[in-house]
C-alpha positions in Angstrom: -17.4 0.4 11.8 -14.8 -0.5 14.1 -13.1 -3.1 11.9 -13.5 -0.9 8.9 -11.8 2.0 10.9 -9.0 -0.4 11.7 -8.6 -1.7 8.1 -8.4 2.1 6.9 -5.8 2.9 9.5 -3.8 -0.3 8.9 -3.7 0.3 5.0 -3.4 4.0 4.9 -1.6 5.2 8.1 0.7 2.5 9.3 4.0 2.0 7.8 5.2 -1.6 7.4 8.9 -2.7 7.4 8.1 -5.4 4.8 7.0 -2.5 2.4 10.3 -0.5 3.3 8.5 1.6 5.9 5.8 2.7 3.3 2.0 2.1 4.1 0.2 -0.6 2.1 -1.4 1.9 0.2 1.9 3.9 -0.7 3.7 0.8 -1.5 0.8 -0.3 -4.0 0.9 3.1 -5.7 4.7 3.0 -5.9 4.6 -0.4 -7.4 1.8 0.4 -9.8 3.8 3.3 -11.3 7.1 1.4 -11.6 5.7 -1.8 -13.0 4.1 -1.2 -16.2 3.0 -4.0 -18.4 5.0 -4.6 -21.5 3.7 -5.0 -24.9 4.9 -7.9 -26.9 
């Protein structure tokens, strides 16, 4: 469970500079809401 706890902390609680100081979870949610697939 130590690795799982680290993974959750890393993805949900720790902001990353590569993601504009968002957590990976926040970044993924923001990306999904702004990049909708286009219908041809």
